[in-house]
Gaussian input, Z-matrix of N, CA and C with variables (Angstrom, degrees):
# hf/3-21g

backbone

0 1
 N
 C     1     B1
 C     2     B2     1     A1
 N     3     B3     2     A2     1     D1
 C     4     B4     3     A3     2     D2
 C     5     B5     4     A4     3     D3
 N     6     B6     5     A5     4     D4
 C     7     B7     6     A6     5     D5
 C     8     B8     7     A7     6     D6
 N     9     B9     8     A8     7     D7
 C    10    B10     9     A9     8     D8
 C    11    B11    10    A10     9     D9
 N    12    B12    11    A11    10    D10
 C    13    B13    12    A12    11    D11
 C    14    B14    13    A13    12    D12
 N    15    B15    14    A14    13    D13
 C    16    B16    15    A15    14    D14
 C    17    B17    16    A16    15    D15
 N    18    B18    17    A17    16    D16
 C    19    B19    18    A18    17    D17
 C    20    B20    19    A19    18    D18
 N    21    B21    20    A20    19    D19
 C    22    B22    21    A21    20    D20
 C    23    B23    22    A22    21    D21
 N    24    B24    23    A23    22    D22
 C    25    B25    24    A24    23    D23
 C    26    B26    25    A25    24    D24
 N    27    B27    26    A26    25    D25
 C    28    B28    27    A27    26    D26
 C    29    B29    28    A28    27    D27
 N    30    B30    29    A29    28    D28
 C    31    B31    30    A30    29    D29
 C    32    B32    31    A31    30    D30
 N    33    B33    32    A32    31    D31
 C    34    B34    33    A33    32    D32
 C    35    B35    34    A34    33    D33
 N    36    B36    35    A35    34    D34
 C    37    B37    36    A36    35    D35
 C    38    B38    37    A37    36    D36
 N    39    B39    38    A38    37    D37
 C    40    B40    39    A39    38    D38
 C    41    B41    40    A40    39    D39
 N    42    B42    41    A41    40    D40
 C    43    B43    42    A42    41    D41
 C    44    B44    43    A43    42    D42
 N    45    B45    44    A44    43    D43
 C    46    B46    45    A45    44    D44
 C    47    B47    46    A46    45    D45
 N    48    B48    47    A47    46    D46
 C    49    B49    48    A48    47    D47
 C    50    B50    49    A49    48    D48
 N    51    B51    50    A50    49    D49
 C    52    B52    51    A51    50    D50
 C    53    B53    52    A52    51    D51
 N    54    B54    53    A53    52    D52
 C    55    B55    54    A54    53    D53
 C    56    B56    55    A55    54    D54
 N    57    B57    56    A56    55    D55
 C    58    B58    57    A57    56    D56
 C    59    B59    58    A58    57    D57
 N    60    B60    59    A59    58    D58
 C    61    B61    60    A60    59    D59
 C    62    B62    61    A61    60    D60
 N    63    B63    62    A62    61    D61
 C    64    B64    63    A63    62    D62
 C    65    B65    64    A64    63    D63
 N    66    B66    65    A65    64    D64
 C    67    B67    66    A66    65    D65
 C    68    B68    67    A67    66    D66
 N    69    B69    68    A68    67    D67
 C    70    B70    69    A69    68    D68
 C    71    B71    70    A70    69    D69
 N    72    B72    71    A71    70    D70
 C    73    B73    72    A72    71    D71
 C    74    B74    73    A73    72    D72
 N    75    B75    74    A74    73    D73
 C    76    B76    75    A75    74    D74
 C    77    B77    76    A76    75    D75
 N    78    B78    77    A77    76    D76
 C    79    B79    78    A78    77    D77
 C    80    B80    79    A79    78    D78
 N    81    B81    80    A80    79    D79
 C    82    B82    81    A81    80    D80
 C    83    B83    82    A82    81    D81
 N    84    B84    83    A83    82    D82
 C    85    B85    84    A84    83    D83
 C    86    B86    85    A85    84    D84
 N    87    B87    86    A86    85    D85
 C    88    B88    87    A87    86    D86
 C    89    B89    88    A88    87    D87
 N    90    B90    89    A89    88    D88
 C    91    B91    90    A90    89    D89
 C    92    B92    91    A91    90    D90
 N    93    B93    92    A92    91    D91
 C    94    B94    93    A93    92    D92
 C    95    B95    94    A94    93    D93
 N    96    B96    95    A95    94    D94
 C    97    B97    96    A96    95    D95
 C    98    B98    97    A97    96    D96
 N    99    B99    98    A98    97    D97
 C   100   B100    99    A99    98    D98
 C   101   B101   100   A100    99    D99
 N   102   B102   101   A101   100   D100
 C   103   B103   102   A102   101   D101
 C   104   B104   103   A103   102   D102
 N   105   B105   104   A104   103   D103
 C   106   B106   105   A105   104   D104
 C   107   B107   106   A106   105   D105
 N   108   B108   107   A107   106   D106
 C   109   B109   108   A108   107   D107
 C   110   B110   109   A109   108   D108
 N   111   B111   110   A110   109   D109
 C   112   B112   111   A111   110   D110
 C   113   B113   112   A112   111   D111
 N   114   B114   113   A113   112   D112
 C   115   B115   114   A114   113   D113
 C   116   B116   115   A115   114   D114
 N   117   B117   116   A116   115   D115
 C   118   B118   117   A117   116   D116
 C   119   B119   118   A118   117   D117
 N   120   B120   119   A119   118   D118
 C   121   B121   120   A120   119   D119
 C   122   B122   121   A121   120   D120
 N   123   B123   122   A122   121   D121
 C   124   B124   123   A123   122   D122
 C   125   B125   124   A124   123   D123
 N   126   B126   125   A125   124   D124
 C   127   B127   126   A126   125   D125
 C   128   B128   127   A127   126   D126
 N   129   B129   128   A128   127   D127
 C   130   B130   129   A129   128   D128
 C   131   B131   130   A130   129   D129
 N   132   B132   131   A131   130   D130
 C   133   B133   132   A132   131   D131
 C   134   B134   133   A133   132   D132
 N   135   B135   134   A134   133   D133
 C   136   B136   135   A135   134   D134
 C   137   B137   136   A136   135   D135
 N   138   B138   137   A137   136   D136
 C   139   B139   138   A138   137   D137
 C   140   B140   139   A139   138   D138
 N   141   B141   140   A140   139   D139
 C   142   B142   141   A141   140   D140
 C   143   B143   142   A142   141   D141
 N   144   B144   143   A143   142   D142
 C   145   B145   144   A144   143   D143
 C   146   B146   145   A145   144   D144
 N   147   B147   146   A146   145   D145
 C   148   B148   147   A147   146   D146
 C   149   B149   148   A148   147   D147
 N   150   B150   149   A149   148   D148
 C   151   B151   150   A150   149   D149
 C   152   B152   151   A151   150   D150
 N   153   B153   152   A152   151   D151
 C   154   B154   153   A153   152   D152
 C   155   B155   154   A154   153   D153
 N   156   B156   155   A155   154   D154
 C   157   B157   156   A156   155   D155
 C   158   B158   157   A157   156   D156
 N   159   B159   158   A158   157   D157
 C   160   B160   159   A159   158   D158
 C   161   B161   160   A160   159   D159
 N   162   B162   161   A161   160   D160
 C   163   B163   162   A162   161   D161
 C   164   B164   163   A163   162   D162
 N   165   B165   164   A164   163   D163
 C   166   B166   165   A165   164   D164
 C   167   B167   166   A166   165   D165
 N   168   B168   167   A167   166   D166
 C   169   B169   168   A168   167   D167
 C   170   B170   169   A169   168   D168
 N   171   B171   170   A170   169   D169
 C   172   B172   171   A171   170   D170
 C   173   B173   172   A172   171   D171
 N   174   B174   173   A173   172   D172
 C   175   B175   174   A174   173   D173
 C   176   B176   175   A175   174   D174
 N   177   B177   176   A176   175   D175
 C   178   B178   177   A177   176   D176
 C   179   B179   178   A178   177   D177
 N   180   B180   179   A179   178   D178
 C   181   B181   180   A180   179   D179
 C   182   B182   181   A181   180   D180
 N   183   B183   182   A182   181   D181
 C   184   B184   183   A183   182   D182
 C   185   B185   184   A184   183   D183
 N   186   B186   185   A185   184   D184
 C   187   B187   186   A186   185   D185
 C   188   B188   187   A187   186   D186
 N   189   B189   188   A188   187   D187
 C   190   B190   189   A189   188   D188
 C   191   B191   190   A190   189   D189
 N   192   B192   191   A191   190   D190
 C   193   B193   192   A192   191   D191
 C   194   B194   193   A193   192   D192
 N   195   B195   194   A194   193   D193
 C   196   B196   195   A195   194   D194
 C   197   B197   196   A196   195   D195
 N   198   B198   197   A197   196   D196
 C   199   B199   198   A198   197   D197
 C   200   B200   199   A199   198   D198
 N   201   B201   200   A200   199   D199
 C   202   B202   201   A201   200   D200
 C   203   B203   202   A202   201   D201
 N   204   B204   203   A203   202   D202
 C   205   B205   204   A204   203   D203
 C   206   B206   205   A205   204   D204
 N   207   B207   206   A206   205   D205
 C   208   B208   207   A207   206   D206
 C   209   B209   208   A208   207   D207
 N   210   B210   209   A209   208   D208
 C   211   B211   210   A210   209   D209
 C   212   B212   211   A211   210   D210
 N   213   B213   212   A212   211   D211
 C   214   B214   213   A213   212   D212
 C   215   B215   214   A214   213   D213
 N   216   B216   215   A215   214   D214
 C   217   B217   216   A216   215   D215
 C   218   B218   217   A217   216   D216
 N   219   B219   218   A218   217   D217
 C   220   B220   219   A219   218   D218
 C   221   B221   220   A220   219   D219
 N   222   B222   221   A221   220   D220
 C   223   B223   222   A222   221   D221
 C   224   B224   223   A223   222   D222
 N   225   B225   224   A224   223   D223
 C   226   B226   225   A225   224   D224
 C   227   B227   226   A226   225   D225
 N   228   B228   227   A227   226   D226
 C   229   B229   228   A228   227   D227
 C   230   B230   229   A229   228   D228
 N   231   B231   230   A230   229   D229
 C   232   B232   231   A231   230   D230
 C   233   B233   232   A232   231   D231
 N   234   B234   233   A233   232   D232
 C   235   B235   234   A234   233   D233
 C   236   B236   235   A235   234   D234
 N   237   B237   236   A236   235   D235
 C   238   B238   237   A237   236   D236
 C   239   B239   238   A238   237   D237
 N   240   B240   239   A239   238   D238
 C   241   B241   240   A240   239   D239
 C   242   B242   241   A241   240   D240
 N   243   B243   242   A242   241   D241
 C   244   B244   243   A243   242   D242
 C   245   B245   244   A244   243   D243
 N   246   B246   245   A245   244   D244
 C   247   B247   246   A246   245   D245
 C   248   B248   247   A247   246   D246
 N   249   B249   248   A248   247   D247
 C   250   B250   249   A249   248   D248
 C   251   B251   250   A250   249   D249
 N   252   B252   251   A251   250   D250
 C   253   B253   252   A252   251   D251
 C   254   B254   253   A253   252   D252
 N   255   B255   254   A254   253   D253
 C   256   B256   255   A255   254   D254
 C   257   B257   256   A256   255   D255
 N   258   B258   257   A257   256   D256
 C   259   B259   258   A258   257   D257
 C   260   B260   259   A259   258   D258
 N   261   B261   260   A260   259   D259
 C   262   B262   261   A261   260   D260
 C   263   B263   262   A262   261   D261
 N   264   B264   263   A263   262   D262
 C   265   B265   264   A264   263   D263
 C   266   B266   265   A265   264   D264
 N   267   B267   266   A266   265   D265
 C   268   B268   267   A267   266   D266
 C   269   B269   268   A268   267   D267
 N   270   B270   269   A269   268   D268
 C   271   B271   270   A270   269   D269
 C   272   B272   271   A271   270   D270
 N   273   B273   272   A272   271   D271
 C   274   B274   273   A273   272   D272
 C   275   B275   274   A274   273   D273
 N   276   B276   275   A275   274   D274
 C   277   B277   276   A276   275   D275
 C   278   B278   277   A277   276   D276
 N   279   B279   278   A278   277   D277
 C   280   B280   279   A279   278   D278
 C   281   B281   280   A280   279   D279
 N   282   B282   281   A281   280   D280
 C   283   B283   282   A282   281   D281
 C   284   B284   283   A283   282   D282
 N   285   B285   284   A284   283   D283
 C   286   B286   285   A285   284   D284
 C   287   B287   286   A286   285   D285
 N   288   B288   287   A287   286   D286
 C   289   B289   288   A288   287   D287
 C   290   B290   289   A289   288   D288
 N   291   B291   290   A290   289   D289
 C   292   B292   291   A291   290   D290
 C   293   B293   292   A292   291   D291
 N   294   B294   293   A293   292   D292
 C   295   B295   294   A294   293   D293
 C   296   B296   295   A295   294   D294
 N   297   B297   296   A296   295   D295
 C   298   B298   297   A297   296   D296
 C   299   B299   298   A298   297   D297
 N   300   B300   299   A299   298   D298
 C   301   B301   300   A300   299   D299
 C   302   B302   301   A301   300   D300
 N   303   B303   302   A302   301   D301
 C   304   B304   303   A303   302   D302
 C   305   B305   304   A304   303   D303
 N   306   B306   305   A305   304   D304
 C   307   B307   306   A306   305   D305
 C   308   B308   307   A307   306   D306
 N   309   B309   308   A308   307   D307
 C   310   B310   309   A309   308   D308
 C   311   B311   310   A310   309   D309
 N   312   B312   311   A311   310   D310
 C   313   B313   312   A312   311   D311
 C   314   B314   313   A313   312   D312
 N   315   B315   314   A314   313   D313
 C   316   B316   315   A315   314   D314
 C   317   B317   316   A316   315   D315
 N   318   B318   317   A317   316   D316
 C   319   B319   318   A318   317   D317
 C   320   B320   319   A319   318   D318
 N   321   B321   320   A320   319   D319
 C   322   B322   321   A321   320   D320
 C   323   B323   322   A322   321   D321
 N   324   B324   323   A323   322   D322
 C   325   B325   324   A324   323   D323
 C   326   B326   325   A325   324   D324
 N   327   B327   326   A326   325   D325
 C   328   B328   327   A327   326   D326
 C   329   B329   328   A328   327   D327
 N   330   B330   329   A329   328   D328
 C   331   B331   330   A330   329   D329
 C   332   B332   331   A331   330   D330

   B1=1.4578
   B2=1.5238
   B3=1.3095
   B4=1.4660
   B5=1.5219
   B6=1.3137
   B7=1.4508
   B8=1.5119
   B9=1.3309
   B10=1.4572
   B11=1.5214
   B12=1.3263
   B13=1.4612
   B14=1.5191
   B15=1.3174
   B16=1.4523
   B17=1.5114
   B18=1.3122
   B19=1.4599
   B20=1.5249
   B21=1.3273
   B22=1.4635
   B23=1.5264
   B24=1.3157
   B25=1.4623
   B26=1.5215
   B27=1.3184
   B28=1.4651
   B29=1.5221
   B30=1.3157
   B31=1.4540
   B32=1.5220
   B33=1.3278
   B34=1.4700
   B35=1.5188
   B36=1.2948
   B37=1.4575
   B38=1.5160
   B39=1.3302
   B40=1.4667
   B41=1.5267
   B42=1.3065
   B43=1.4576
   B44=1.5264
   B45=1.3171
   B46=1.4587
   B47=1.5284
   B48=1.3183
   B49=1.4622
   B50=1.5224
   B51=1.3173
   B52=1.4598
   B53=1.5276
   B54=1.3179
   B55=1.4617
   B56=1.5226
   B57=1.3301
   B58=1.4608
   B59=1.5245
   B60=1.3203
   B61=1.4618
   B62=1.5220
   B63=1.3413
   B64=1.4607
   B65=1.5104
   B66=1.3289
   B67=1.4586
   B68=1.5269
   B69=1.3393
   B70=1.4597
   B71=1.5214
   B72=1.3318
   B73=1.4642
   B74=1.5286
   B75=1.3140
   B76=1.4552
   B77=1.5272
   B78=1.3216
   B79=1.4646
   B80=1.5241
   B81=1.3437
   B82=1.4621
   B83=1.5311
   B84=1.3269
   B85=1.4731
   B86=1.5312
   B87=1.3237
   B88=1.4683
   B89=1.5218
   B90=1.3194
   B91=1.4705
   B92=1.5314
   B93=1.3219
   B94=1.4657
   B95=1.5209
   B96=1.3298
   B97=1.4640
   B98=1.5281
   B99=1.3105
   B100=1.4720
   B101=1.5265
   B102=1.3264
   B103=1.4740
   B104=1.5240
   B105=1.3269
   B106=1.4615
   B107=1.5202
   B108=1.3198
   B109=1.4655
   B110=1.5297
   B111=1.3214
   B112=1.4673
   B113=1.5231
   B114=1.3208
   B115=1.4685
   B116=1.5280
   B117=1.3158
   B118=1.4674
   B119=1.5226
   B120=1.3128
   B121=1.4635
   B122=1.5264
   B123=1.2983
   B124=1.4720
   B125=1.5348
   B126=1.3317
   B127=1.4653
   B128=1.5252
   B129=1.3236
   B130=1.4730
   B131=1.5290
   B132=1.3109
   B133=1.4607
   B134=1.5214
   B135=1.3195
   B136=1.4537
   B137=1.5188
   B138=1.3234
   B139=1.4485
   B140=1.5177
   B141=1.3178
   B142=1.4586
   B143=1.5193
   B144=1.3270
   B145=1.4549
   B146=1.5248
   B147=1.3189
   B148=1.4660
   B149=1.5303
   B150=1.3235
   B151=1.4560
   B152=1.5281
   B153=1.3249
   B154=1.4700
   B155=1.5264
   B156=1.3514
   B157=1.4637
   B158=1.5381
   B159=1.3355
   B160=1.4622
   B161=1.5215
   B162=1.3194
   B163=1.4663
   B164=1.5249
   B165=1.3366
   B166=1.4647
   B167=1.5156
   B168=1.3346
   B169=1.4679
   B170=1.5233
   B171=1.3346
   B172=1.4616
   B173=1.5256
   B174=1.3127
   B175=1.4629
   B176=1.5283
   B177=1.3321
   B178=1.4634
   B179=1.5327
   B180=1.3262
   B181=1.4616
   B182=1.5167
   B183=1.3303
   B184=1.4614
   B185=1.5260
   B186=1.3253
   B187=1.4645
   B188=1.5311
   B189=1.3198
   B190=1.4605
   B191=1.5284
   B192=1.3223
   B193=1.4676
   B194=1.5252
   B195=1.3320
   B196=1.4663
   B197=1.5240
   B198=1.3293
   B199=1.4703
   B200=1.5214
   B201=1.3161
   B202=1.4569
   B203=1.5244
   B204=1.3166
   B205=1.4646
   B206=1.5257
   B207=1.3115
   B208=1.4647
   B209=1.5207
   B210=1.3186
   B211=1.4648
   B212=1.5264
   B213=1.3176
   B214=1.4609
   B215=1.5329
   B216=1.3256
   B217=1.4674
   B218=1.5244
   B219=1.3202
   B220=1.4681
   B221=1.5208
   B222=1.3166
   B223=1.4705
   B224=1.5270
   B225=1.3106
   B226=1.4664
   B227=1.5300
   B228=1.3263
   B229=1.4535
   B230=1.5312
   B231=1.3109
   B232=1.4616
   B233=1.5236
   B234=1.3299
   B235=1.4644
   B236=1.5162
   B237=1.3154
   B238=1.4612
   B239=1.5294
   B240=1.3276
   B241=1.4565
   B242=1.5237
   B243=1.3266
   B244=1.4628
   B245=1.5247
   B246=1.3443
   B247=1.4610
   B248=1.5315
   B249=1.3312
   B250=1.4653
   B251=1.5352
   B252=1.3211
   B253=1.4683
   B254=1.5282
   B255=1.3154
   B256=1.4576
   B257=1.5326
   B258=1.3071
   B259=1.4590
   B260=1.5284
   B261=1.3233
   B262=1.4658
   B263=1.5197
   B264=1.3114
   B265=1.4618
   B266=1.5262
   B267=1.3297
   B268=1.4663
   B269=1.5269
   B270=1.3242
   B271=1.4682
   B272=1.5274
   B273=1.3197
   B274=1.4702
   B275=1.5245
   B276=1.3292
   B277=1.4606
   B278=1.5188
   B279=1.3177
   B280=1.4671
   B281=1.5217
   B282=1.3131
   B283=1.4619
   B284=1.5263
   B285=1.3197
   B286=1.4649
   B287=1.5251
   B288=1.3321
   B289=1.4603
   B290=1.5184
   B291=1.3019
   B292=1.4576
   B293=1.5316
   B294=1.3407
   B295=1.4668
   B296=1.5362
   B297=1.3250
   B298=1.4735
   B299=1.5211
   B300=1.3377
   B301=1.4628
   B302=1.5256
   B303=1.3305
   B304=1.4678
   B305=1.5257
   B306=1.3073
   B307=1.4511
   B308=1.5221
   B309=1.3440
   B310=1.4608
   B311=1.5156
   B312=1.3209
   B313=1.4562
   B314=1.5215
   B315=1.3262
   B316=1.4575
   B317=1.5164
   B318=1.3349
   B319=1.4608
   B320=1.5304
   B321=1.3024
   B322=1.4571
   B323=1.5227
   B324=1.3112
   B325=1.4610
   B326=1.5248
   B327=1.3377
   B328=1.4658
   B329=1.5236
   B330=1.3141
   B331=1.4668
   B332=1.4764
   A1=108.23
   A2=115.75
   A3=119.95
   A4=110.20
   A5=116.07
   A6=120.99
   A7=113.47
   A8=117.53
   A9=120.41
   A10=113.12
   A11=117.20
   A12=119.47
   A13=111.03
   A14=114.25
   A15=122.12
   A16=108.78
   A17=117.08
   A18=122.05
   A19=108.20
   A20=115.35
   A21=121.58
   A22=107.78
   A23=116.71
   A24=120.05
   A25=110.73
   A26=113.70
   A27=120.80
   A28=107.83
   A29=116.82
   A30=121.78
   A31=108.38
   A32=116.91
   A33=122.21
   A34=107.59
   A35=115.98
   A36=120.02
   A37=109.96
   A38=116.92
   A39=121.36
   A40=111.65
   A41=115.34
   A42=121.93
   A43=111.04
   A44=116.29
   A45=121.87
   A46=107.56
   A47=116.69
   A48=121.36
   A49=107.94
   A50=115.37
   A51=121.87
   A52=107.28
   A53=116.35
   A54=121.68
   A55=108.35
   A56=115.78
   A57=120.89
   A58=108.03
   A59=115.81
   A60=121.90
   A61=109.17
   A62=115.76
   A63=119.65
   A64=112.49
   A65=116.13
   A66=122.36
   A67=111.33
   A68=115.04
   A69=121.12
   A70=106.59
   A71=115.01
   A72=118.61
   A73=109.33
   A74=115.48
   A75=121.21
   A76=112.87
   A77=117.23
   A78=120.41
   A79=113.67
   A80=118.51
   A81=118.80
   A82=114.73
   A83=118.43
   A84=120.72
   A85=112.31
   A86=117.76
   A87=119.96
   A88=111.41
   A89=116.15
   A90=120.50
   A91=110.79
   A92=116.18
   A93=120.57
   A94=110.02
   A95=117.19
   A96=121.16
   A97=109.84
   A98=117.12
   A99=121.14
   A100=111.43
   A101=116.75
   A102=120.55
   A103=110.81
   A104=116.78
   A105=120.29
   A106=110.00
   A107=117.20
   A108=120.30
   A109=111.89
   A110=116.71
   A111=120.18
   A112=112.21
   A113=116.44
   A114=121.00
   A115=112.74
   A116=117.29
   A117=121.00
   A118=110.39
   A119=115.53
   A120=118.69
   A121=108.84
   A122=115.74
   A123=121.09
   A124=111.62
   A125=117.21
   A126=119.14
   A127=112.86
   A128=117.22
   A129=119.91
   A130=108.92
   A131=115.68
   A132=120.16
   A133=111.23
   A134=115.82
   A135=121.20
   A136=111.16
   A137=114.96
   A138=121.88
   A139=107.23
   A140=115.63
   A141=121.29
   A142=106.78
   A143=116.31
   A144=121.32
   A145=106.69
   A146=115.69
   A147=121.57
   A148=109.14
   A149=115.31
   A150=121.35
   A151=111.35
   A152=117.22
   A153=120.46
   A154=112.22
   A155=118.64
   A156=118.62
   A157=113.73
   A158=117.27
   A159=120.83
   A160=108.25
   A161=116.36
   A162=120.89
   A163=113.54
   A164=117.06
   A165=120.15
   A166=109.26
   A167=115.58
   A168=120.53
   A169=107.55
   A170=116.12
   A171=119.53
   A172=108.61
   A173=117.08
   A174=120.99
   A175=112.17
   A176=117.83
   A177=120.24
   A178=110.44
   A179=116.86
   A180=120.97
   A181=112.00
   A182=116.74
   A183=120.97
   A184=109.57
   A185=116.26
   A186=121.18
   A187=110.81
   A188=116.55
   A189=121.66
   A190=109.97
   A191=117.10
   A192=120.82
   A193=111.52
   A194=117.29
   A195=120.63
   A196=111.33
   A197=117.27
   A198=120.69
   A199=110.87
   A200=116.18
   A201=121.14
   A202=110.84
   A203=116.54
   A204=121.60
   A205=110.90
   A206=116.10
   A207=120.43
   A208=111.14
   A209=116.26
   A210=121.01
   A211=110.75
   A212=116.67
   A213=120.72
   A214=110.97
   A215=117.45
   A216=120.46
   A217=110.92
   A218=116.78
   A219=120.30
   A220=111.94
   A221=116.55
   A222=121.38
   A223=112.48
   A224=116.46
   A225=122.71
   A226=111.17
   A227=114.83
   A228=122.25
   A229=107.89
   A230=116.54
   A231=121.90
   A232=110.77
   A233=116.08
   A234=121.98
   A235=109.59
   A236=115.42
   A237=122.77
   A238=107.24
   A239=116.24
   A240=121.15
   A241=108.54
   A242=116.60
   A243=122.99
   A244=108.31
   A245=115.20
   A246=121.02
   A247=107.67
   A248=118.07
   A249=120.44
   A250=111.49
   A251=117.05
   A252=120.56
   A253=114.11
   A254=118.52
   A255=121.30
   A256=112.68
   A257=117.20
   A258=122.52
   A259=111.80
   A260=116.19
   A261=120.63
   A262=110.26
   A263=116.57
   A264=121.03
   A265=109.69
   A266=117.42
   A267=120.09
   A268=110.68
   A269=116.50
   A270=120.17
   A271=110.39
   A272=116.82
   A273=120.66
   A274=110.03
   A275=117.48
   A276=120.79
   A277=111.71
   A278=117.33
   A279=120.24
   A280=111.13
   A281=117.09
   A282=121.65
   A283=111.10
   A284=117.12
   A285=121.12
   A286=113.22
   A287=117.50
   A288=120.90
   A289=113.97
   A290=118.41
   A291=121.64
   A292=114.35
   A293=119.44
   A294=118.24
   A295=113.87
   A296=117.61
   A297=119.85
   A298=112.18
   A299=117.38
   A300=119.39
   A301=114.37
   A302=116.46
   A303=119.10
   A304=109.79
   A305=115.40
   A306=121.55
   A307=110.45
   A308=115.84
   A309=121.33
   A310=107.59
   A311=116.92
   A312=121.98
   A313=108.12
   A314=116.50
   A315=120.23
   A316=114.25
   A317=117.56
   A318=120.67
   A319=110.03
   A320=115.83
   A321=121.87
   A322=109.07
   A323=116.31
   A324=122.31
   A325=108.16
   A326=118.39
   A327=120.79
   A328=116.26
   A329=120.61
   A330=125.02
   A331=113.64
   D1=142.15
   D2=-179.62
   D3=-69.69
   D4=166.33
   D5=-179.38
   D6=-69.61
   D7=-9.75
   D8=-178.02
   D9=-76.69
   D10=-30.34
   D11=-174.33
   D12=-144.59
   D13=156.45
   D14=173.63
   D15=-130.47
   D16=145.30
   D17=-179.48
   D18=-120.92
   D19=126.57
   D20=176.84
   D21=-118.47
   D22=139.64
   D23=-179.87
   D24=-123.66
   D25=150.87
   D26=179.00
   D27=-148.38
   D28=135.86
   D29=177.16
   D30=-104.42
   D31=126.03
   D32=175.73
   D33=-123.94
   D34=92.72
   D35=-177.09
   D36=65.06
   D37=-121.89
   D38=179.30
   D39=-93.76
   D40=14.33
   D41=-178.61
   D42=-112.10
   D43=129.12
   D44=176.15
   D45=-106.70
   D46=125.68
   D47=179.86
   D48=-113.13
   D49=124.08
   D50=179.25
   D51=-118.61
   D52=122.93
   D53=178.73
   D54=-108.04
   D55=128.88
   D56=178.95
   D57=-110.36
   D58=119.09
   D59=179.30
   D60=-105.82
   D61=136.84
   D62=176.42
   D63=101.12
   D64=-140.56
   D65=-173.87
   D66=-113.16
   D67=143.79
   D68=173.39
   D69=-117.24
   D70=117.33
   D71=178.35
   D72=-147.45
   D73=-172.72
   D74=-176.57
   D75=-56.20
   D76=-31.67
   D77=-176.47
   D78=-72.08
   D79=-20.41
   D80=-175.64
   D81=-135.43
   D82=1.38
   D83=-175.97
   D84=-59.56
   D85=-40.35
   D86=179.82
   D87=-65.10
   D88=-41.19
   D89=178.40
   D90=-63.03
   D91=-43.20
   D92=-179.81
   D93=-65.01
   D94=-44.27
   D95=178.19
   D96=-57.90
   D97=-46.27
   D98=179.48
   D99=-61.84
   D100=-42.45
   D101=179.45
   D102=-63.28
   D103=-39.72
   D104=178.85
   D105=-67.23
   D106=-45.56
   D107=179.34
   D108=-58.38
   D109=-41.67
   D110=179.14
   D111=-65.17
   D112=-28.15
   D113=-177.20
   D114=-77.68
   D115=-23.59
   D116=-174.44
   D117=-84.06
   D118=117.29
   D119=176.17
   D120=-84.05
   D121=154.30
   D122=-179.40
   D123=-62.67
   D124=-27.66
   D125=-179.15
   D126=-88.29
   D127=0.04
   D128=176.82
   D129=-71.46
   D130=132.49
   D131=176.97
   D132=-90.18
   D133=-30.73
   D134=-175.92
   D135=-129.94
   D136=142.56
   D137=170.94
   D138=-119.74
   D139=126.17
   D140=176.19
   D141=-113.44
   D142=120.30
   D143=175.93
   D144=-103.51
   D145=111.56
   D146=-177.31
   D147=-92.87
   D148=108.54
   D149=178.71
   D150=-101.34
   D151=15.11
   D152=179.28
   D153=-55.23
   D154=-43.92
   D155=179.79
   D156=-89.53
   D157=8.84
   D158=179.07
   D159=-81.09
   D160=128.94
   D161=-174.08
   D162=-99.39
   D163=-16.29
   D164=-176.39
   D165=-157.38
   D166=142.41
   D167=173.87
   D168=-144.79
   D169=137.23
   D170=176.63
   D171=-116.18
   D172=-167.87
   D173=-175.93
   D174=-61.83
   D175=-30.11
   D176=176.87
   D177=-65.90
   D178=-36.36
   D179=176.83
   D180=-69.60
   D181=-38.99
   D182=176.45
   D183=-63.41
   D184=-43.35
   D185=177.74
   D186=-61.28
   D187=-40.68
   D188=177.03
   D189=-56.54
   D190=-47.29
   D191=-179.16
   D192=-64.80
   D193=-38.21
   D194=178.16
   D195=-65.69
   D196=-43.45
   D197=177.44
   D198=-63.95
   D199=-39.76
   D200=178.53
   D201=-63.93
   D202=-42.21
   D203=178.17
   D204=-60.93
   D205=-44.93
   D206=178.96
   D207=-63.14
   D208=-43.70
   D209=179.44
   D210=-61.66
   D211=-43.53
   D212=-179.76
   D213=-65.11
   D214=-41.49
   D215=177.70
   D216=-61.71
   D217=-41.95
   D218=178.99
   D219=-62.66
   D220=-31.51
   D221=178.92
   D222=-88.86
   D223=-0.98
   D224=-177.18
   D225=61.92
   D226=38.51
   D227=175.58
   D228=-113.24
   D229=155.00
   D230=-175.83
   D231=-100.18
   D232=136.65
   D233=177.69
   D234=-112.29
   D235=135.83
   D236=175.31
   D237=-134.06
   D238=135.02
   D239=-179.23
   D240=-115.58
   D241=126.70
   D242=-179.74
   D243=-97.19
   D244=119.97
   D245=178.44
   D246=-144.47
   D247=120.12
   D248=179.89
   D249=-59.34
   D250=149.80
   D251=-175.49
   D252=-64.16
   D253=-27.64
   D254=-176.96
   D255=-98.05
   D256=10.81
   D257=-177.02
   D258=-79.49
   D259=142.50
   D260=173.69
   D261=-64.21
   D262=-32.55
   D263=178.01
   D264=-62.65
   D265=-41.51
   D266=179.40
   D267=-63.44
   D268=-40.34
   D269=178.79
   D270=-58.66
   D271=-42.06
   D272=179.03
   D273=-65.29
   D274=-45.71
   D275=-178.57
   D276=-63.69
   D277=-39.99
   D278=178.57
   D279=-68.74
   D280=-38.41
   D281=178.55
   D282=-61.23
   D283=-35.15
   D284=-179.08
   D285=-82.86
   D286=-7.27
   D287=179.72
   D288=84.44
   D289=11.82
   D290=-178.25
   D291=-56.76
   D292=-34.14
   D293=179.68
   D294=-61.32
   D295=-15.91
   D296=177.58
   D297=-78.07
   D298=-19.09
   D299=-176.43
   D300=-115.19
   D301=-9.46
   D302=177.45
   D303=-150.23
   D304=163.07
   D305=-177.99
   D306=-84.30
   D307=119.98
   D308=172.76
   D309=-107.69
   D310=132.21
   D311=176.41
   D312=-125.41
   D313=161.98
   D314=-174.87
   D315=-90.41
   D316=-23.81
   D317=-179.35
   D318=-140.22
   D319=158.11
   D320=177.28
   D321=-78.18
   D322=121.45
   D323=177.56
   D324=-71.82
   D325=126.57
   D326=-174.10
   D327=-70.98
   D328=1.44
   D329=-178.09
   D330=-22.94

């Protein structure tokens, strides 16, 4: 993984939680996508991508989330993206219309 971002994964029952720390941009979006894909088990029903500690996202990061959403739908798995309401990342995602195609929540549900 590049020095811009780190990916941490955690399995909670049938839920896979992936936390992305740092920046998501053209230089590392493919690596992050691959890391997330490797973290998702076939028996996972839900994928939660926690962008709370993400400080920056560009169009490559938005594209990553769209591809991930499509992949999850094809597998009949649910995707949820955690982004705090006052985050610059949330402003970018809302500007692009992402909330119309995937679930954005403000906090990680402790399930």
